[in-house]
C-alpha angles and dihedrals in degrees: 000000000000118000128194118221142151112280121250132195092271089062097053098089092049090048088053092053093047089049088058089054088050091051093048089053090052092044089062087059097041124006091216087082094065104130117239119241109276092009095136096076090052092049091048093050104036099035112021102034093036090058094040089057097044126088085215093055137077126191116186131185130200109219131197097191102310095334117106105225097167143007141187136201118206134167145175117245126200115228119261115258112276096022120121089211116110125224112305139193128243126198096205100177136010124170133173118186112251098251092055098050118114090030096099093257093126094043091051091049091050091053090053090049091050090050091054093046091050091050087053091049093248114154102172126059126187133192137177123225123191112243106252094028095122093173093054095040092051093046096050094045088053086055089058101259118144136188113289109162140341127237110211127196142179135185119239 
């Protein structure tokens, strides 16, 4: 049985390895997501531990026994100056290893994230999904997310 819990220091290395799997998936869609050599320690320090140590951050893991089979990174953002919008939540990363997808692991993690956001009086949650990521797009639309804005890019 898979359980969802807050990440602790002993989960960080497994989160880093699952993040690499997440990046390799995205690299197949867009080569810009190829991880740099030795990128895992930076991700672990500047993303995972930063959020674990912040009152505005939440890092969850999905555990099958002691094995990390999924993780999520979420945080509360303050509005930009001049916006009427209140604070809002962002789910910046969520990954579930391939052999645990379609088993409600992601949905259960999302419910835990919503519970935390509600306790923090957050009413709006945003995500980003890479264009062409059919797995991610399908998952998030099933969770009730809809199009909000588009980020365009070009190379020069």
